[in-house]
Structure formats: structure tokens, C-alpha cells
C-alpha positions as CSV (number, residue, x, y, z in Angstrom):
1,M,0.0,0.0,0.0
2,R,0.9,3.6,-0.4
3,I,0.8,5.2,3.1
4,L,1.1,8.8,4.2
5,V,2.4,9.0,7.7
6,A,1.8,12.3,9.5
7,G,4.2,12.6,12.4
8,G,6.5,9.9,11.0
9,A,9.6,11.5,12.5
10,G,8.4,11.0,16.1
11,Y,8.9,8.1,18.4
12,I,5.9,5.8,17.5
13,G,5.5,7.2,14.0
14,S,9.1,6.6,12.9
15,I,9.1,3.0,14.2
16,T,5.8,2.4,12.4
17,V,7.4,3.8,9.2
18,E,10.3,1.3,9.7
19,H,7.8,-1.6,10.0
20,L,5.8,-0.4,7.0
21,V,9.0,-0.2,4.9
22,N,10.0,-3.7,6.0
23,N,6.5,-4.8,5.1
24,G,7.0,-3.7,1.5
25,D,4.8,-0.6,1.7
26,E,5.5,2.7,-0.1
27,V,5.8,5.3,2.6
28,T,5.7,9.1,2.6
29,V,6.4,11.0,5.8
30,I,5.3,14.5,6.7
31,D,6.5,16.1,9.9
32,N,7.3,19.7,11.0
33,L,10.1,18.3,13.3
34,S,8.9,20.3,16.3
35,R,9.1,17.2,18.4
36,G,10.4,14.6,15.9
37,H,13.9,13.9,14.5
38,R,14.9,13.9,10.8
39,A,17.4,11.2,11.6
40,A,14.6,8.9,12.8
41,V,13.0,8.8,9.4
42,H,13.7,5.6,7.5
43,P,15.9,6.4,4.4
44,A,13.5,4.5,2.2
45,A,10.6,6.8,3.0
46,T,10.0,10.0,1.1
47,F,10.2,12.9,3.6
48,H,8.5,16.3,3.5
49,R,9.1,18.9,6.2
50,L,5.7,20.6,6.7
51,D,3.0,21.3,9.2
52,I,-0.3,19.5,8.8
53,G,-2.0,22.9,9.3
54,D,-0.5,24.1,6.0
55,T,-3.2,23.5,3.4
56,A,-1.2,24.4,0.3
57,A,1.7,22.2,1.3
58,L,-0.7,19.3,2.0
59,D,-2.4,19.7,-1.3
60,G,1.0,19.4,-3.0
61,V,1.8,16.2,-1.2
62,F,-1.6,14.6,-1.8
63,A,-1.6,15.6,-5.5
64,A,1.7,13.8,-6.0
65,G,1.1,10.8,-3.7
66,R,-2.2,9.0,-4.7
67,F,-2.3,7.4,-1.2
68,D,-4.3,4.4,-0.1
69,A,-4.3,5.5,3.6
70,V,-3.2,8.1,6.1
71,M,-1.7,7.4,9.5
72,H,-1.9,10.3,11.9
73,F,0.7,10.5,14.8
74,C,1.5,14.2,14.9
75,A,-0.4,15.3,18.0
76,S,0.9,17.3,21.0
77,S,0.8,14.8,23.9
78,L,2.1,16.2,27.2
79,V,-0.7,16.2,29.8
80,G,0.8,18.9,32.0
81,E,1.6,21.1,29.0
82,S,-2.0,20.7,27.7
83,V,-3.3,22.1,31.0
84,Q,-1.0,25.1,30.8
85,Q,-1.5,25.6,27.0
86,P,-5.0,24.3,26.2
87,L,-5.5,26.4,23.1
88,A,-2.3,25.3,21.5
89,Y,-3.4,21.7,22.1
90,Y,-6.8,22.2,20.5
91,Q,-5.2,24.1,17.6
92,N,-2.8,21.2,16.8
93,N,-4.8,18.2,17.8
94,V,-8.1,19.3,16.6
95,C,-7.8,22.2,14.1
96,N,-4.7,20.9,12.3
97,G,-6.1,17.4,12.3
98,L,-9.1,18.8,10.6
99,T,-6.9,20.4,8.0
100,L,-5.3,17.0,7.3
101,L,-8.7,15.3,7.2
102,D,-10.1,18.0,4.8
103,A,-7.2,17.5,2.5
104,M,-8.0,13.7,2.4
105,V,-11.6,14.5,1.5
106,R,-10.5,16.8,-1.3
107,H,-8.1,14.3,-2.7
108,H,-10.4,11.3,-2.3
109,V,-8.4,9.4,0.3
110,K,-10.8,7.3,2.3
111,R,-8.8,5.4,4.9
112,F,-7.5,6.9,8.1
113,V,-5.6,5.3,11.1
114,F,-5.7,7.6,14.1
115,S,-3.2,7.3,17.0
116,S,-5.5,8.0,19.8
117,T,-5.0,7.6,23.5
118,A,-6.5,5.8,26.5
119,A,-6.5,9.2,28.2
120,I,-10.0,9.7,26.7
121,F,-11.3,7.4,29.4
122,G,-10.1,9.6,32.3
123,E,-10.3,7.7,35.6
124,P,-12.5,4.7,34.8
125,G,-14.2,2.8,37.6
126,T,-12.6,-0.5,36.6
127,A,-8.9,-1.3,36.5
128,T,-9.1,-2.9,33.0
129,I,-10.5,-0.6,30.4
130,S,-12.5,-1.8,27.4
131,E,-13.7,0.0,24.4
132,D,-17.1,0.5,26.0
133,S,-15.8,2.0,29.2
134,P,-17.1,5.6,29.9
135,K,-15.2,8.4,28.2
136,S,-14.5,11.2,30.5
137,P,-11.1,12.8,29.7
138,L,-9.6,14.8,32.5
139,N,-7.3,17.2,30.6
140,P,-7.1,19.2,27.3
141,Y,-4.9,16.5,25.8
142,G,-7.4,13.7,26.4
143,R,-10.3,15.9,25.4
144,S,-8.6,17.0,22.1
145,K,-8.2,13.3,21.2
146,F,-11.8,12.5,22.1
147,F,-13.0,15.5,20.1
148,F,-11.1,14.2,17.1
149,E,-12.5,10.7,17.4
150,N,-16.0,12.1,17.2
151,I,-15.0,14.3,14.2
152,L,-13.9,11.1,12.5
153,K,-17.4,9.6,13.0
154,D,-18.9,12.6,11.3
155,A,-16.4,12.4,8.4
156,D,-17.4,8.8,7.9
157,E,-21.1,9.6,7.8
158,A,-20.7,12.7,5.5
159,H,-17.7,11.8,3.3
160,G,-17.2,8.0,3.6
161,V,-13.8,8.4,5.3
162,K,-13.3,5.1,7.2
163,S,-11.2,5.3,10.2
164,I,-9.6,3.1,13.0
165,C,-8.9,4.8,16.3
166,L,-6.2,3.0,18.4
167,R,-6.1,3.8,22.1
168,Y,-3.2,3.0,24.3
169,F,-1.3,4.2,27.3
170,N,2.5,3.8,27.6
171,A,4.5,3.1,24.5
172,A,8.0,1.8,25.4
173,G,10.9,-0.1,24.0
174,A,12.9,0.3,20.7
175,T,14.1,-1.3,17.6
176,A,17.8,-1.6,16.8
177,Q,17.7,1.6,14.8
178,R,15.0,3.7,16.4
179,G,14.1,4.6,20.0
180,E,12.7,7.1,22.4
181,D,14.3,10.6,22.3
182,H,11.8,13.2,23.7
183,R,13.0,16.7,24.6
184,P,12.0,17.1,27.4
185,E,11.6,13.5,28.4
186,T,8.5,12.6,30.5
187,H,8.2,8.8,30.1
188,L,9.1,6.6,33.0
189,I,11.5,4.1,31.5
190,P,13.8,6.7,29.9
191,L,13.8,8.7,33.1
192,V,14.8,5.6,35.1
193,F,17.6,5.1,32.6
194,D,18.7,8.6,33.2
195,A,18.8,8.0,36.9
196,A,20.8,4.7,36.4
197,R,23.2,6.6,34.1
198,G,23.7,9.4,36.6
199,R,22.0,12.0,34.3
200,R,19.5,12.8,37.0
201,K,19.8,12.6,40.8
202,A,17.1,10.0,41.2
203,I,13.7,8.8,40.0
204,T,10.8,9.9,42.1
205,I,8.0,7.4,42.9
206,F,4.8,9.3,43.6
207,G,3.0,7.3,46.3
208,D,3.7,3.8,47.8
209,D,0.5,3.2,49.6
210,Y,-1.8,2.3,46.7
211,P,-3.8,-1.0,46.9
212,T,-1.4,-2.8,44.5
213,V,1.2,-5.5,44.7
214,D,3.9,-3.2,46.1
215,G,2.0,0.0,46.9
216,T,3.0,1.9,43.7
217,C,0.8,2.7,40.7
218,V,0.3,0.0,38.0
219,R,0.3,1.0,34.4
220,D,0.1,-0.7,31.0
221,Y,3.3,-0.7,29.0
222,I,3.3,-1.9,25.4
223,H,6.3,-2.4,23.1
224,V,6.4,0.3,20.3
225,S,6.9,-2.4,17.7
226,D,3.6,-4.1,18.8
227,L,1.9,-0.7,18.4
228,A,3.4,-0.3,15.0
229,Q,2.1,-3.7,14.0
230,A,-1.4,-2.7,15.2
231,H,-1.4,0.3,12.9
232,I,-0.4,-1.8,9.9
233,L,-3.2,-4.3,10.7
234,A,-5.6,-1.4,11.1
235,A,-4.7,-0.1,7.6
236,Q,-5.1,-3.6,6.1
237,Y,-8.4,-4.0,7.9
238,L,-9.7,-0.8,6.4
239,A,-8.7,-2.0,2.9
240,T,-10.7,-5.2,3.2
241,S,-13.6,-4.4,5.6
242,D,-14.3,-0.7,4.6
243,R,-15.8,0.0,8.1
244,S,-14.7,2.3,10.9
245,D,-14.0,1.1,14.4
246,A,-12.0,1.7,17.6
247,F,-9.7,-0.6,19.5
248,N,-7.8,-0.5,22.8
249,L,-4.2,-1.7,22.8
250,G,-2.6,-3.2,25.9
251,N,-0.8,-6.1,27.3
252,G,-3.6,-6.9,29.6
253,T,-1.2,-7.1,32.5
254,G,0.1,-3.9,34.1
255,F,3.4,-3.3,35.8
256,S,4.0,-1.2,38.9
257,V,6.4,1.7,39.1
258,R,8.6,-0.3,41.5
259,Q,8.6,-3.3,39.1
260,V,9.8,-1.0,36.3
261,V,12.6,0.3,38.4
262,D,13.6,-3.2,39.5
263,A,13.5,-4.5,36.0
264,V,15.8,-1.6,34.8
265,Q,18.3,-2.4,37.5
266,H,18.2,-6.1,36.5
267,V,18.6,-5.4,32.8
268,T,21.2,-2.7,33.0
269,G,23.1,-4.0,36.1
270,L,23.1,-0.5,37.4
271,N,21.7,1.0,40.6
272,V,18.8,3.3,40.3
273,P,18.5,5.9,43.0
274,V,14.9,6.3,44.2
275,E,13.2,9.1,46.0
276,M,9.7,8.7,47.5
277,G,7.2,11.5,46.9
278,A,3.6,12.1,47.8
279,R,0.7,10.8,45.7
280,R,-0.1,13.0,42.7
281,A,-3.7,14.2,42.4
282,G,-5.6,12.2,39.9
283,D,-3.3,9.2,39.8
284,P,-5.5,6.1,39.8
285,A,-4.0,2.9,41.4
286,V,-4.3,0.7,38.3
287,L,-4.8,1.5,34.6
288,V,-4.6,-1.3,32.1
289,A,-6.2,-1.5,28.7
290,S,-8.0,-4.6,27.5
291,S,-7.1,-5.6,24.0
292,E,-9.5,-8.5,23.5
293,K,-11.4,-6.8,20.8
294,I,-8.4,-6.1,18.5
295,R,-7.0,-9.6,19.1
296,K,-10.2,-11.1,17.9
297,A,-11.0,-8.7,15.1
298,L,-7.6,-8.1,13.6
299,G,-5.6,-11.0,14.9
300,W,-3.2,-8.7,16.7
301,N,-1.0,-10.4,19.3
302,P,1.9,-8.6,21.1
303,Q,5.3,-10.1,20.4
304,Y,7.0,-8.4,23.3
305,P,4.6,-8.7,26.3
306,D,7.2,-9.1,29.0
307,L,8.6,-6.0,30.8
308,P,12.2,-7.2,30.7
309,Q,12.0,-7.6,26.9
310,I,10.6,-4.1,26.5
311,I,13.3,-2.6,28.8
312,E,16.1,-4.6,27.2
313,S,15.3,-3.3,23.7
314,A,15.1,0.3,25.0
315,W,18.4,-0.1,26.8
316,K,20.2,-1.5,23.8
317,W,19.1,1.6,21.8
318,V,20.2,4.0,24.6
319,Q,23.6,2.3,24.6
320,S,24.0,2.7,20.9
321,H,22.6,6.3,21.0
322,P,23.7,7.7,24.4
323,D,22.7,11.2,23.4
324,G,19.7,10.3,21.3
325,Y,19.4,11.2,17.7
326,Q,22.2,13.4,16.2
327,D,20.1,15.7,14.0
């Protein structure tokens, strides 16, 4: 297939591009490089540096590409930042997404794979989140993603644009060539690596009195390659079924913050300094996404379900890229 990947220079987007290329697909990447890295883009992919809010630039790419599907990864995604800058998040995640969607309609591209988030569920009443769990996002980031999911429903009804929304929590891990290099970094595993490498004083654990196996919060971690494979399966599903849907992605088993720290120490052989902090407001004890629906409908099955596997792949990439991408 001919796939346009918006945000294909970012963490999840670039690894999805890698898997698409390896799958034999023809890939075009668009990215403004505000958060992504040019060095992360697979050399076999065609690259255009542009913003998805730029209508004229999008028209040029679509006119030349004749794409079978679009994958959309280029959202702003920091929860704290979204609270401080809500208008910027609605501009990028909703308005710019609309510009991309409108370009698809004008150029008769009818398949859309959306990298959504389990943050649309807010604080669900159950530990394991299904697609039918109530949607009550707690912050502008989650709300912007939920708004766009609803926009996609309208685009389907009005214009026949079929979409798959993929909702997940914590992407982690790496391939041999591509890994996690956020600036600033906010994800737990890279921050624990930084503490192990002496690049930060310690890793802070916020609360150790939750009703979990060791008192620390439990979250769902999923290998980025498994996420990439889900996006590819979603595009293939759209090509054959021609119907919209939404799927949650998760391992089905969560890991506590303490388990992550212990696993990093085991994999790296390094000591991780830990500081205890108070609970953070709004942090539920357990958040795990059920992926039963996508396993049955698309045949998706995580290849890297074990925490040590995920961490080991990420650590190998950090060792070969100690300062991240050299753009």
C-alpha cells in the first residue's frame, strides 16, 4: 500500500514507518520536526518537512502521492503542558487534524488510522479498560483526542472516510535503529535510565500506599513495535472491511512503578537511586487497557509482552545512541 504517515519522525511514528518499509509498503512521511527527528525517518521513506496545518503544502503532497491510507501521529501529547496551554493543544490536535482530514476528502483518500489515547477514558471505575468504558477525559490532551475521534465519526457519515482509532497508554521499547528521544523526556522508562546513568539525581516514585502488589501505581506498557504492527493491521483491515472502528491496545497485565525500576536495575546491572514522593492528584492505582477486541477482530498479538523484553530493547538503543538522535 501507499501510506502517508503524518508525524513519521516522532517516536511511534518513525518505528511504524520502519515496519511499513519492512512490510514492503511505499511510505511518505510529513513532519514539522517540532518534536520529531529527521534522523529517525527511514531512508527508504519520502520525507516532506511541513505542518499538517499548511493547506497548500498538504495539497502538493496529496496531489503527488495518490495514497491508499493516512496514519496520523503528529499530536501534541504532554498532559501537563496541555493544562498550561490548552488552546495550543486544541489548535494542533483538533484544528490541524481537521486540515489534514479535509485534504484527504478533497483528494479522495478514504482510509485513516488515528493514533488516539486511553486518556480519553479519564479515571474509569474499573482497572481494566474496554472500548465500552465511559469516556470522561480529565485534561485538554485527552479531550482533544476524544473530540477528534468524534469528528472522524462525522467524516465517515458525511464523506465516507473510514477510520480506525487506536487507544493505548504507555509506549515503550525500541528497535535496533530507532528509539525514544523526547526533549524534554517525560516517560518513566527513559527517566529511570537517566537515573541509572547518573544523568538525573534520582527517580521519584509518587506514592507507595496504593492497593497494588507493592503500593506503587500500576500501568500498561506496550512495546512500540507491537503498536506499529497494530497500525499496519488497522490499515489492512480498512482496505478489506471498509468499516470504521476503535480498538484499545494493551498487554492486559500492568506493571507497577517499582517493578519498572527493579527491571531496569536487572537489565542494566546499574543501581537506580529512588526518592519517594507524595501521591499526585488524579493518579489512579491501576490503569490497564483490555485488547481482547483487536485480538479477535484483527488478529493482533503482542510479540513483546514481557517487561524485561521491553526494557532490554530500549536499553540497547540507549547504549548505541547515548545522546539520542544526532540531528
